[in-house]
PDB file of N, CA, C and O in Angstrom:
ATOM      1  N   MET A   1       1.028  -1.248  -0.172  1.00  0.00           N
ATOM      2  CA  MET A   1      -0.235   0.187  -0.118  1.00  0.00           C
ATOM      3  C   MET A   1       1.022   0.914  -0.036  1.00  0.00           C
ATOM      4  O   MET A   1       2.093   0.628   0.498  1.00  0.00           O
ATOM      5  N   ILE A   2       0.548   2.129  -0.832  1.00  0.00           N
ATOM      6  CA  ILE A   2       1.566   3.289  -1.054  1.00  0.00           C
ATOM      7  C   ILE A   2       0.312   4.658  -0.633  1.00  0.00           C
ATOM      8  O   ILE A   2      -0.791   4.925  -1.110  1.00  0.00           O
ATOM      9  N   PHE A   3       0.936   5.130   0.198  1.00  0.00           N
ATOM     10  CA  PHE A   3       0.440   6.362   1.080  1.00  0.00           C
ATOM     11  C   PHE A   3       1.088   7.761   0.300  1.00  0.00           C
ATOM     12  O   PHE A   3       2.142   7.799  -0.335  1.00  0.00           O
ATOM     13  N   ALA A   4       0.221   8.787   0.523  1.00  0.00           N
ATOM     14  CA  ALA A   4       0.625  10.267  -0.226  1.00  0.00           C
ATOM     15  C   ALA A   4       1.611  10.561   0.837  1.00  0.00           C
ATOM     16  O   ALA A   4       1.767  10.020   1.932  1.00  0.00           O
ATOM     17  N   ASN A   5       2.469  11.893   0.064  1.00  0.00           N
ATOM     18  CA  ASN A   5       3.749  12.642   0.789  1.00  0.00           C
ATOM     19  C   ASN A   5       3.387  13.908   0.790  1.00  0.00           C
ATOM     20  O   ASN A   5       3.935  14.783   1.460  1.00  0.00           O
ATOM     21  N   ARG A   6       2.272  14.093  -0.101  1.00  0.00           N
ATOM     22  CA  ARG A   6       1.820  15.622  -0.161  1.00  0.00           C
ATOM     23  C   ARG A   6       0.400  15.777   0.015  1.00  0.00           C
ATOM     24  O   ARG A   6      -0.411  14.943  -0.387  1.00  0.00           O
ATOM     25  N   MET A   7       0.085  16.876   0.633  1.00  0.00           N
ATOM     26  CA  MET A   7      -1.479  17.440   0.669  1.00  0.00           C
ATOM     27  C   MET A   7      -1.799  18.844   0.593  1.00  0.00           C
ATOM     28  O   MET A   7      -1.204  19.822   1.045  1.00  0.00           O
ATOM     29  N   LEU A   8      -2.962  18.728  -0.135  1.00  0.00           N
ATOM     30  CA  LEU A   8      -3.411  20.360  -0.185  1.00  0.00           C
ATOM     31  C   LEU A   8      -4.203  20.704   0.820  1.00  0.00           C
ATOM     32  O   LEU A   8      -4.888  20.012   1.573  1.00  0.00           O
ATOM     33  N   CYS A   9      -4.010  22.027   0.739  1.00  0.00           N
ATOM     34  CA  CYS A   9      -4.815  22.846   1.559  1.00  0.00           C
ATOM     35  C   CYS A   9      -6.064  23.326   0.747  1.00  0.00           C
ATOM     36  O   CYS A   9      -5.874  23.667  -0.420  1.00  0.00           O
ATOM     37  N   GLY A  10      -7.649  23.392   1.405  1.00  0.00           N
ATOM     38  CA  GLY A  10      -8.350  22.881   0.824  1.00  0.00           C
ATOM     39  C   GLY A  10      -9.491  24.541   1.096  1.00  0.00           C
ATOM     40  O   GLY A  10     -10.658  24.828   0.829  1.00  0.00           O
ATOM     41  N   PHE A  11      -8.402  25.210   1.707  1.00  0.00           N
ATOM     42  CA  PHE A  11      -8.830  26.979   1.950  1.00  0.00           C
ATOM     43  C   PHE A  11      -8.022  27.707   0.937  1.00  0.00           C
ATOM     44  O   PHE A  11      -8.432  28.416   0.017  1.00  0.00           O
ATOM     45  N   CYS A  12      -6.768  27.400   1.277  1.00  0.00           N
ATOM     46  CA  CYS A  12      -5.691  28.480   0.046  1.00  0.00           C
ATOM     47  C   CYS A  12      -4.938  27.557  -0.974  1.00  0.00           C
ATOM     48  O   CYS A  12      -3.961  28.113  -1.477  1.00  0.00           O
ATOM     49  N   SER A  13      -5.171  26.267  -1.396  1.00  0.00           N
ATOM     50  CA  SER A  13      -4.522  25.848  -2.341  1.00  0.00           C
ATOM     51  C   SER A  13      -3.167  25.339  -2.602  1.00  0.00           C
ATOM     52  O   SER A  13      -2.503  24.968  -3.570  1.00  0.00           O
ATOM     53  N   LYS A  14      -2.988  25.527  -0.866  1.00  0.00           N
ATOM     54  CA  LYS A  14      -0.966  25.510  -0.859  1.00  0.00           C
ATOM     55  C   LYS A  14      -0.587  23.921  -0.730  1.00  0.00           C
ATOM     56  O   LYS A  14      -0.902  23.293   0.281  1.00  0.00           O
ATOM     57  N   GLU A  15       0.082  23.339  -1.780  1.00  0.00           N
ATOM     58  CA  GLU A  15       0.750  22.145  -1.920  1.00  0.00           C
ATOM     59  C   GLU A  15       1.795  21.951  -0.762  1.00  0.00           C
ATOM     60  O   GLU A  15       2.739  22.737  -0.691  1.00  0.00           O
ATOM     61  N   GLN A  16       1.670  21.016   0.074  1.00  0.00           N
ATOM     62  CA  GLN A  16       2.737  20.663   1.243  1.00  0.00           C
ATOM     63  C   GLN A  16       2.794  19.442   1.750  1.00  0.00           C
ATOM     64  O   GLN A  16       1.917  18.580   1.817  1.00  0.00           O
ATOM     65  N   ALA A  17       4.114  19.435   2.172  1.00  0.00           N
ATOM     66  CA  ALA A  17       4.259  17.904   2.577  1.00  0.00           C
ATOM     67  C   ALA A  17       2.998  17.392   3.421  1.00  0.00           C
ATOM     68  O   ALA A  17       2.123  18.167   3.806  1.00  0.00           O
ATOM     69  N   TYR A  18       2.985  16.071   3.663  1.00  0.00           N
ATOM     70  CA  TYR A  18       2.056  15.709   4.581  1.00  0.00           C
ATOM     71  C   TYR A  18       2.375  15.654   5.873  1.00  0.00           C
ATOM     72  O   TYR A  18       3.474  15.279   6.280  1.00  0.00           O
ATOM     73  N   SER A  19       1.320  16.069   6.678  1.00  0.00           N
ATOM     74  CA  SER A  19       2.172  16.118   8.307  1.00  0.00           C
ATOM     75  C   SER A  19       1.051  15.639   9.184  1.00  0.00           C
ATOM     76  O   SER A  19       0.003  16.242   8.952  1.00  0.00           O
ATOM     77  N   SER A  20       0.976  14.788  10.062  1.00  0.00           N
ATOM     78  CA  SER A  20       0.208  14.278  10.843  1.00  0.00           C
ATOM     79  C   SER A  20      -0.617  15.874  11.624  1.00  0.00           C
ATOM     80  O   SER A  20      -1.829  15.848  11.839  1.00  0.00           O
ATOM     81  N   ALA A  21       0.051  16.887  11.899  1.00  0.00           N
ATOM     82  CA  ALA A  21      -0.509  17.702  12.639  1.00  0.00           C
ATOM     83  C   ALA A  21      -1.745  18.492  11.960  1.00  0.00           C
ATOM     84  O   ALA A  21      -2.676  19.073  12.519  1.00  0.00           O
ATOM     85  N   GLY A  22      -1.510  18.360  10.786  1.00  0.00           N
ATOM     86  CA  GLY A  22      -2.903  19.034  10.184  1.00  0.00           C
ATOM     87  C   GLY A  22      -3.122  20.347   9.914  1.00  0.00           C
ATOM     88  O   GLY A  22      -4.246  20.743   9.607  1.00  0.00           O
ATOM     89  N   SER A  23      -1.834  21.338  10.019  1.00  0.00           N
ATOM     90  CA  SER A  23      -2.402  22.650   9.984  1.00  0.00           C
ATOM     91  C   SER A  23      -1.841  22.926   8.609  1.00  0.00           C
ATOM     92  O   SER A  23      -0.913  22.346   8.044  1.00  0.00           O
ATOM     93  N   CYS A  24      -2.568  23.901   8.195  1.00  0.00           N
ATOM     94  CA  CYS A  24      -1.526  24.317   6.628  1.00  0.00           C
ATOM     95  C   CYS A  24      -0.486  25.692   7.431  1.00  0.00           C
ATOM     96  O   CYS A  24      -0.645  26.505   8.342  1.00  0.00           O
ATOM     97  N   ILE A  25       0.655  25.306   6.396  1.00  0.00           N
ATOM     98  CA  ILE A  25       1.574  26.149   6.647  1.00  0.00           C
ATOM     99  C   ILE A  25       1.426  27.727   6.227  1.00  0.00           C
ATOM    100  O   ILE A  25       2.013  28.670   6.757  1.00  0.00           O
ATOM    101  N   GLU A  26       0.458  27.778   5.101  1.00  0.00           N
ATOM    102  CA  GLU A  26       0.289  29.230   4.478  1.00  0.00           C
ATOM    103  C   GLU A  26      -0.616  29.956   5.265  1.00  0.00           C
ATOM    104  O   GLU A  26      -0.324  31.023   5.806  1.00  0.00           O
ATOM    105  N   CYS A  27      -2.237  29.138   5.379  1.00  0.00           N
ATOM    106  CA  CYS A  27      -3.051  29.583   6.327  1.00  0.00           C
ATOM    107  C   CYS A  27      -3.235  29.692   7.658  1.00  0.00           C
ATOM    108  O   CYS A  27      -3.780  30.582   8.312  1.00  0.00           O
ATOM    109  N   LYS A  28      -2.539  28.335   8.097  1.00  0.00           N
ATOM    110  CA  LYS A  28      -2.719  28.046   9.139  1.00  0.00           C
ATOM    111  C   LYS A  28      -3.611  27.641   9.713  1.00  0.00           C
ATOM    112  O   LYS A  28      -3.661  27.469  10.931  1.00  0.00           O
ATOM    113  N   ARG A  29      -4.648  27.377   8.743  1.00  0.00           N
ATOM    114  CA  ARG A  29      -5.960  26.336   9.335  1.00  0.00           C
ATOM    115  C   ARG A  29      -6.025  25.071   9.658  1.00  0.00           C
ATOM    116  O   ARG A  29      -4.891  24.594   9.621  1.00  0.00           O
ATOM    117  N   SER A  30      -6.779  24.338   9.944  1.00  0.00           N
ATOM    118  CA  SER A  30      -6.434  22.986  10.260  1.00  0.00           C
ATOM    119  C   SER A  30      -6.908  21.989   9.138  1.00  0.00           C
ATOM    120  O   SER A  30      -8.124  21.935   9.319  1.00  0.00           O
ATOM    121  N   ILE A  31      -6.636  21.270   8.205  1.00  0.00           N
ATOM    122  CA  ILE A  31      -6.716  20.649   7.464  1.00  0.00           C
ATOM    123  C   ILE A  31      -7.228  19.326   7.543  1.00  0.00           C
ATOM    124  O   ILE A  31      -8.197  19.005   6.855  1.00  0.00           O
ATOM    125  N   LEU A  32      -6.782  18.686   8.161  1.00  0.00           N
ATOM    126  CA  LEU A  32      -7.202  17.329   8.835  1.00  0.00           C
ATOM    127  C   LEU A  32      -8.507  17.644  10.063  1.00  0.00           C
ATOM    128  O   LEU A  32      -8.248  18.140  11.159  1.00  0.00           O
ATOM    129  N   GLY A  33      -9.887  17.260   9.635  1.00  0.00           N
ATOM    130  CA  GLY A  33     -11.005  17.575  10.005  1.00  0.00           C
ATOM    131  C   GLY A  33     -11.007  16.645  11.165  1.00  0.00           C
ATOM    132  O   GLY A  33     -10.125  15.803  11.339  1.00  0.00           O
ATOM    133  N   GLY A  34     -12.153  16.845  12.053  1.00  0.00           N
ATOM    134  CA  GLY A  34     -12.174  15.740  13.380  1.00  0.00           C
ATOM    135  C   GLY A  34     -13.027  14.260  13.148  1.00  0.00           C
ATOM    136  O   GLY A  34     -13.870  13.975  12.298  1.00  0.00           O
ATOM    137  N   SER A  35     -12.525  13.555  14.116  1.00  0.00           N
ATOM    138  CA  SER A  35     -13.108  12.231  13.403  1.00  0.00           C
ATOM    139  C   SER A  35     -14.631  12.160  14.324  1.00  0.00           C
ATOM    140  O   SER A  35     -15.373  11.203  14.100  1.00  0.00           O
ATOM    141  N   ASN A  36     -14.912  12.874  15.024  1.00  0.00           N
ATOM    142  CA  ASN A  36     -16.482  12.575  15.566  1.00  0.00           C
ATOM    143  C   ASN A  36     -17.147  13.916  15.346  1.00  0.00           C
ATOM    144  O   ASN A  36     -16.759  14.930  15.926  1.00  0.00           O
ATOM    145  N   THR A  37     -18.292  13.896  14.383  1.00  0.00           N
ATOM    146  CA  THR A  37     -19.499  14.845  13.913  1.00  0.00           C
ATOM    147  C   THR A  37     -20.450  14.109  14.252  1.00  0.00           C
ATOM    148  O   THR A  37     -20.553  12.890  14.389  1.00  0.00           O
ATOM    149  N   THR A  38     -21.326  15.180  14.410  1.00  0.00           N
ATOM    150  CA  THR A  38     -22.725  14.570  14.811  1.00  0.00           C
ATOM    151  C   THR A  38     -23.746  14.794  13.271  1.00  0.00           C
ATOM    152  O   THR A  38     -24.969  14.672  13.335  1.00  0.00           O
ATOM    153  N   HIS A  39     -23.131  15.082  12.129  1.00  0.00           N
ATOM    154  CA  HIS A  39     -24.157  15.192  10.812  1.00  0.00           C
ATOM    155  C   HIS A  39     -24.021  13.885  10.064  1.00  0.00           C
ATOM    156  O   HIS A  39     -24.858  12.985   9.976  1.00  0.00           O
ATOM    157  N   TRP A  40     -22.573  13.962   9.439  1.00  0.00           N
ATOM    158  CA  TRP A  40     -21.897  12.631   8.818  1.00  0.00           C
ATOM    159  C   TRP A  40     -21.099  11.931   9.189  1.00  0.00           C
ATOM    160  O   TRP A  40     -20.493  11.397   8.260  1.00  0.00           O
ATOM    161  N   GLU A  41     -20.630  11.522  10.592  1.00  0.00           N
ATOM    162  CA  GLU A  41     -20.441  10.649  11.264  1.00  0.00           C
ATOM    163  C   GLU A  41     -18.934  10.379  10.722  1.00  0.00           C
ATOM    164  O   GLU A  41     -18.529   9.290  10.316  1.00  0.00           O
ATOM    165  N   GLY A  42     -18.095  11.721  10.803  1.00  0.00           N
ATOM    166  CA  GLY A  42     -16.876  11.925  10.738  1.00  0.00           C
ATOM    167  C   GLY A  42     -16.318  11.546   9.253  1.00  0.00           C
ATOM    168  O   GLY A  42     -15.152  11.161   9.165  1.00  0.00           O
ATOM    169  N   GLY A  43     -17.165  11.654   8.031  1.00  0.00           N
ATOM    170  CA  GLY A  43     -17.138  10.965   6.763  1.00  0.00           C
ATOM    171  C   GLY A  43     -17.606   9.833   6.450  1.00  0.00           C
ATOM    172  O   GLY A  43     -17.476   9.476   5.280  1.00  0.00           O
ATOM    173  N   LYS A  44     -18.115   9.171   7.173  1.00  0.00           N
ATOM    174  CA  LYS A  44     -18.028   7.848   6.649  1.00  0.00           C
ATOM    175  C   LYS A  44     -19.533   7.781   5.586  1.00  0.00           C
ATOM    176  O   LYS A  44     -19.876   6.897   4.801  1.00  0.00           O
ATOM    177  N   GLY A  45     -19.907   8.503   5.783  1.00  0.00           N
ATOM    178  CA  GLY A  45     -21.134   8.828   4.411  1.00  0.00           C
ATOM    179  C   GLY A  45     -22.338   8.576   4.776  1.00  0.00           C
ATOM    180  O   GLY A  45     -23.251   8.890   4.012  1.00  0.00           O
ATOM    181  N   CYS A  46     -22.665   7.850   6.230  1.00  0.00           N
ATOM    182  CA  CYS A  46     -23.865   7.706   6.484  1.00  0.00           C
ATOM    183  C   CYS A  46     -24.416   8.124   7.662  1.00  0.00           C
ATOM    184  O   CYS A  46     -23.655   8.878   8.267  1.00  0.00           O
ATOM    185  N   ARG A  47     -25.563   7.895   8.271  1.00  0.00           N
ATOM    186  CA  ARG A  47     -26.033   8.337   9.704  1.00  0.00           C
ATOM    187  C   ARG A  47     -26.605   7.440  10.530  1.00  0.00           C
ATOM    188  O   ARG A  47     -27.604   6.807  10.191  1.00  0.00           O
ATOM    189  N   ASN A  48     -26.031   7.306  11.678  1.00  0.00           N
ATOM    190  CA  ASN A  48     -26.793   6.462  12.493  1.00  0.00           C
ATOM    191  C   ASN A  48     -28.139   7.170  12.843  1.00  0.00           C
ATOM    192  O   ASN A  48     -28.217   8.320  13.274  1.00  0.00           O
ATOM    193  N   LYS A  49     -29.253   6.281  12.586  1.00  0.00           N
ATOM    194  CA  LYS A  49     -30.283   6.944  13.198  1.00  0.00           C
ATOM    195  C   LYS A  49     -30.856   6.553  14.795  1.00  0.00           C
ATOM    196  O   LYS A  49     -31.937   6.820  15.319  1.00  0.00           O
ATOM    197  N   ASN A  50     -29.976   6.005  15.186  1.00  0.00           N
ATOM    198  CA  ASN A  50     -30.238   5.502  16.512  1.00  0.00           C
ATOM    199  C   ASN A  50     -29.525   6.736  17.280  1.00  0.00           C
ATOM    200  O   ASN A  50     -30.213   7.342  18.103  1.00  0.00           O
ATOM    201  N   ARG A  51     -28.580   7.025  17.126  1.00  0.00           N
ATOM    202  CA  ARG A  51     -27.904   8.248  17.761  1.00  0.00           C
ATOM    203  C   ARG A  51     -28.004   9.661  17.490  1.00  0.00           C
ATOM    204  O   ARG A  51     -27.393  10.505  18.147  1.00  0.00           O
ATOM    205  N   MET A  52     -28.937   9.979  16.316  1.00  0.00           N
ATOM    206  CA  MET A  52     -29.147  11.293  15.859  1.00  0.00           C
ATOM    207  C   MET A  52     -30.546  11.406  16.756  1.00  0.00           C
ATOM    208  O   MET A  52     -31.299  10.495  17.101  1.00  0.00           O
ATOM    209  N   SER A  53     -30.651  13.038  17.050  1.00  0.00           N
ATOM    210  CA  SER A  53     -31.076  13.761  18.019  1.00  0.00           C
ATOM    211  C   SER A  53     -32.598  13.613  17.572  1.00  0.00           C
ATOM    212  O   SER A  53     -32.713  13.653  16.347  1.00  0.00           O
ATOM    213  N   ARG A  54     -33.736  13.461  18.232  1.00  0.00           N
ATOM    214  CA  ARG A  54     -34.868  13.285  18.170  1.00  0.00           C
ATOM    215  C   ARG A  54     -35.365  14.404  17.221  1.00  0.00           C
ATOM    216  O   ARG A  54     -36.108  14.143  16.275  1.00  0.00           O
ATOM    217  N   LYS A  55     -34.881  15.817  17.536  1.00  0.00           N
ATOM    218  CA  LYS A  55     -35.111  16.934  16.487  1.00  0.00           C
ATOM    219  C   LYS A  55     -34.996  16.971  15.321  1.00  0.00           C
ATOM    220  O   LYS A  55     -35.679  17.608  14.519  1.00  0.00           O
ATOM    221  N   ASP A  56     -33.883  16.105  15.080  1.00  0.00           N
ATOM    222  CA  ASP A  56     -33.713  16.021  13.431  1.00  0.00           C
ATOM    223  C   ASP A  56     -34.368  15.336  12.672  1.00  0.00           C
ATOM    224  O   ASP A  56     -34.237  14.112  12.657  1.00  0.00           O
ATOM    225  N   PRO A  57     -35.542  16.236  11.571  1.00  0.00           N
ATOM    226  CA  PRO A  57     -36.148  15.955  10.917  1.00  0.00           C
ATOM    227  C   PRO A  57     -35.360  14.769  10.256  1.00  0.00           C
ATOM    228  O   PRO A  57     -36.112  13.802  10.140  1.00  0.00           O
ATOM    229  N   LYS A  58     -34.063  14.515   9.773  1.00  0.00           N
ATOM    230  CA  LYS A  58     -34.019  13.496   9.119  1.00  0.00           C
ATOM    231  C   LYS A  58     -33.750  12.265   9.624  1.00  0.00           C
ATOM    232  O   LYS A  58     -33.308  11.312   8.982  1.00  0.00           O
ATOM    233  N   LYS A  59     -34.061  12.295  10.963  1.00  0.00           N
ATOM    234  CA  LYS A  59     -33.937  11.097  11.688  1.00  0.00           C
ATOM    235  C   LYS A  59     -35.132   9.925  10.913  1.00  0.00           C
ATOM    236  O   LYS A  59     -34.989   8.775  10.496  1.00  0.00           O
ATOM    237  N   TYR A  60     -36.306  10.849  10.971  1.00  0.00           N
ATOM    238  CA  TYR A  60     -37.545  10.311  10.472  1.00  0.00           C
ATOM    239  C   TYR A  60     -38.291  10.215   9.311  1.00  0.00           C
ATOM    240  O   TYR A  60     -39.498  10.059   9.125  1.00  0.00           O
ATOM    241  N   SER A  61     -37.097  10.369   8.368  1.00  0.00           N
ATOM    242  CA  SER A  61     -37.446  10.523   7.221  1.00  0.00           C
ATOM    243  C   SER A  61     -37.802   9.094   6.412  1.00  0.00           C
ATOM    244  O   SER A  61     -37.424   8.037   6.916  1.00  0.00           O
ATOM    245  N   ASN A  62     -38.460   9.094   5.280  1.00  0.00           N
ATOM    246  CA  ASN A  62     -39.042   7.407   4.453  1.00  0.00           C
ATOM    247  C   ASN A  62     -39.519   6.756   5.332  1.00  0.00           C
ATOM    248  O   ASN A  62     -39.388   5.578   5.000  1.00  0.00           O
ATOM    249  N   GLN A  63     -40.174   6.853   6.605  1.00  0.00           N
ATOM    250  CA  GLN A  63     -41.035   6.040   7.468  1.00  0.00           C
ATOM    251  C   GLN A  63     -42.376   5.793   6.928  1.00  0.00           C
ATOM    252  O   GLN A  63     -43.040   4.824   7.296  1.00  0.00           O
ATOM    253  N   ALA A  64     -42.884   6.837   5.869  1.00  0.00           N
ATOM    254  CA  ALA A  64     -44.044   6.361   5.680  1.00  0.00           C
ATOM    255  C   ALA A  64     -44.090   5.991   4.168  1.00  0.00           C
ATOM    256  O   ALA A  64     -44.986   6.517   3.507  1.00  0.00           O
ATOM    257  N   LYS A  65     -43.280   5.199   3.588  1.00  0.00           N
ATOM    258  CA  LYS A  65     -42.793   4.819   2.593  1.00  0.00           C
ATOM    259  C   LYS A  65     -43.447   3.309   2.621  1.00  0.00           C
ATOM    260  O   LYS A  65     -43.100   2.591   3.558  1.00  0.00           O
ATOM    261  N   THR A  66     -44.206   2.878   1.826  1.00  0.00           N
ATOM    262  CA  THR A  66     -44.729   1.444   1.701  1.00  0.00           C
ATOM    263  C   THR A  66     -44.084   0.698   0.994  1.00  0.00           C
ATOM    264  O   THR A  66     -43.682   1.103  -0.097  1.00  0.00           O
ATOM    265  N   ILE A  67     -43.779  -0.773   1.498  1.00  0.00           N
ATOM    266  CA  ILE A  67     -42.822  -1.597   1.271  1.00  0.00           C
ATOM    267  C   ILE A  67     -43.553  -2.826   0.532  1.00  0.00           C
ATOM    268  O   ILE A  67     -44.208  -3.534   1.298  1.00  0.00           O
ATOM    269  N   PRO A  68     -43.554  -3.183  -0.751  1.00  0.00           N
ATOM    270  CA  PRO A  68     -43.798  -4.000  -1.580  1.00  0.00           C
ATOM    271  C   PRO A  68     -43.906  -5.679  -0.805  1.00  0.00           C
ATOM    272  O   PRO A  68     -42.970  -6.310  -0.314  1.00  0.00           O
ATOM    273  N   LYS A  69     -45.119  -6.028  -0.888  1.00  0.00           N
ATOM    274  CA  LYS A  69     -45.173  -7.569  -0.397  1.00  0.00           C
ATOM    275  C   LYS A  69     -44.108  -8.736  -1.344  1.00  0.00           C
ATOM    276  O   LYS A  69     -43.657  -9.769  -0.851  1.00  0.00           O
ATOM    277  N   LYS A  70     -43.896  -8.342  -2.572  1.00  0.00           N
ATOM    278  CA  LYS A  70     -43.166  -9.239  -3.122  1.00  0.00           C
ATOM    279  C   LYS A  70     -41.297  -9.158  -2.676  1.00  0.00           C
ATOM    280  O   LYS A  70     -40.465 -10.047  -2.859  1.00  0.00           O
ATOM    281  N   ASN A  71     -41.132  -8.094  -2.201  1.00  0.00           N
ATOM    282  CA  ASN A  71     -39.620  -7.586  -1.086  1.00  0.00           C
ATOM    283  C   ASN A  71     -39.923  -8.178   0.018  1.00  0.00           C
ATOM    284  O   ASN A  71     -39.037  -8.885   0.499  1.00  0.00           O
ATOM    285  N   THR A  72     -41.020  -8.098   0.630  1.00  0.00           N
ATOM    286  CA  THR A  72     -40.641  -8.741   2.119  1.00  0.00           C
ATOM    287  C   THR A  72     -40.701 -10.202   2.382  1.00  0.00           C
ATOM    288  O   THR A  72     -40.808 -10.671   3.515  1.00  0.00           O
ATOM    289  N   GLY A  73     -40.622 -10.975   1.176  1.00  0.00           N
ATOM    290  CA  GLY A  73     -40.766 -12.448   1.608  1.00  0.00           C
ATOM    291  C   GLY A  73     -41.856 -13.249   2.138  1.00  0.00           C
ATOM    292  O   GLY A  73     -41.680 -14.374   2.605  1.00  0.00           O
ATOM    293  N   GLN A  74     -43.179 -12.568   2.053  1.00  0.00           N
ATOM    294  CA  GLN A  74     -44.536 -13.097   2.362  1.00  0.00           C
ATOM    295  C   GLN A  74     -45.013 -13.808   1.213  1.00  0.00           C
ATOM    296  O   GLN A  74     -44.660 -13.406   0.104  1.00  0.00           O
ATOM    297  N   LYS A  75     -45.904 -14.989   1.333  1.00  0.00           N
ATOM    298  CA  LYS A  75     -46.365 -15.678   0.511  1.00  0.00           C
ATOM    299  C   LYS A  75     -47.715 -14.738   0.017  1.00  0.00           C
ATOM    300  O   LYS A  75     -48.191 -13.738   0.556  1.00  0.00           O
ATOM    301  N   LYS A  76     -48.124 -15.440  -1.186  1.00  0.00           N
ATOM    302  CA  LYS A  76     -49.730 -14.578  -1.347  1.00  0.00           C
ATOM    303  C   LYS A  76     -50.588 -15.730  -0.993  1.00  0.00           C
ATOM    304  O   LYS A  76     -50.388 -16.928  -1.192  1.00  0.00           O
ATOM    305  N   ALA A  77     -51.533 -15.159  -0.458  1.00  0.00           N
ATOM    306  CA  ALA A  77     -52.495 -15.992  -0.067  1.00  0.00           C
ATOM    307  C   ALA A  77     -53.508 -16.195  -1.051  1.00  0.00           C
ATOM    308  O   ALA A  77     -54.334 -15.294  -1.196  1.00  0.00           O
ATOM    309  N   GLY A  78     -53.626 -17.769  -2.127  1.00  0.00           N
ATOM    310  CA  GLY A  78     -54.270 -17.941  -2.582  1.00  0.00           C
ATOM    311  C   GLY A  78     -54.117 -19.564  -2.886  1.00  0.00           C
ATOM    312  O   GLY A  78     -53.834 -20.391  -2.019  1.00  0.00           O
ATOM    313  N   ARG A  79     -54.379 -19.882  -4.403  1.00  0.00           N
ATOM    314  CA  ARG A  79     -54.315 -21.233  -3.889  1.00  0.00           C
ATOM    315  C   ARG A  79     -53.093 -21.958  -4.157  1.00  0.00           C
ATOM    316  O   ARG A  79     -52.163 -21.537  -4.846  1.00  0.00           O
ATOM    317  N   THR A  80     -53.167 -23.262  -3.471  1.00  0.00           N
ATOM    318  CA  THR A  80     -52.258 -24.041  -3.260  1.00  0.00           C
ATOM    319  C   THR A  80     -52.425 -25.381  -3.965  1.00  0.00           C
ATOM    320  O   THR A  80     -53.497 -25.929  -4.224  1.00  0.00           O
ATOM    321  N   LYS A  81     -51.219 -25.814  -4.231  1.00  0.00           N
ATOM    322  CA  LYS A  81     -51.164 -27.261  -5.075  1.00  0.00           C
ATOM    323  C   LYS A  81     -50.736 -28.360  -4.384  1.00  0.00           C
ATOM    324  O   LYS A  81     -50.672 -29.455  -4.943  1.00  0.00           O
TER     325      LYS A  81
END
């Protein structure tokens, strides 16, 4: 596995050597984001609805959708052979 040895600042576009400190040498802003955020779980791309606030409207989104019986695994009530 090969890791990058250069990184770009997203604020001032300065290319610099990779450092674990994570601050830009030009504009002094933090390049590396924090790992614990409440909105997007630190960049994982999905949100845990169990940990979300009950005041967040996205927690209850898509709950009113109907699910077709074909996808639920239920059998049709009908003739049996």
